[in-house]
N, C-alpha and C positions, 0 to 999 in steps of 0.2 A: 190741831188742824184748824186753820181759820176758814171762814166762809168762802173767801176768794180762792183758796187752794182746793177746797172741796168742790166748788163749782168748776174749777179747771180740771180736776180729776174726773168728775162726772162727764164733762164735755169731751174730754180726751177719749174716754172709753166708749161713749156714745158715738163719737165720730169714727172710732175704730171698728165697732161692731155693727153699726147701722147698715153698711153695705150687704150684710148677710140677708137683710130683709128685702133687698132688691131682687134676689133670685126668684122667689115665688111670684113676685109681682110681674117680672119680665116673662117668666114661664107661662103665667096665666094669660099674658098678652096685654098689649096696650091699645086694644081695639075700641075702647069706649072712653069718653071724656072723663069719667070718674076715675078710671085706672090711670089714665095719663096724668090727671091732676094729682093723684096719690103719688105717682112716681116722681113728678116734678117737686112736689112738696117734700118727699123724702130726700131728694137731692139737695134742696134748699136747706133743710134741717141739718143734713150732713155737712154742708159747707159752713154753716154757723157753728156747729159743734166743733169742727176742726179748727176754726178760727179762735174760738174761746179756749180750746184745750191745747193749743200749740205749745204753751210753756209748761206743760205738765211734768215732764222729767226734770226740768230745771227747778220748779217749785218743790218737788218732792226731795231732791237732793239738798236744797236749801234748808228744808225743815229737818232733815236728818242731821245736818251739820249743826244747826241751832240747838237741837235737843242734845246732841253729843257734847257741845260746848257748855251747855247748861249743867249737865250732869257732872262734868269735870269741875265746874266752879261751885257746885252745890255741896261737894264733899269737904267739910271744914278741916278734916284731919290730913287731907292730901294723900291718903293712901289709896292706891289703885292696884 
């Protein structure tokens, strides 16, 4: 797994799971500047994570096909 695909995977899952953190922040209320800043910061982080992780399923399937094709060519006897 390359660094780029690792970053894509981490960003994808962060973007997917980060909205769970919104729940306690919203329930606690956005009545102070600190909580509002936290909420806006979480939203911004979520947008960045979703943008960086948008190609995750594509990079994952590409790696699987590359590793499959490598294992097929690595077998010198041709037996499978």
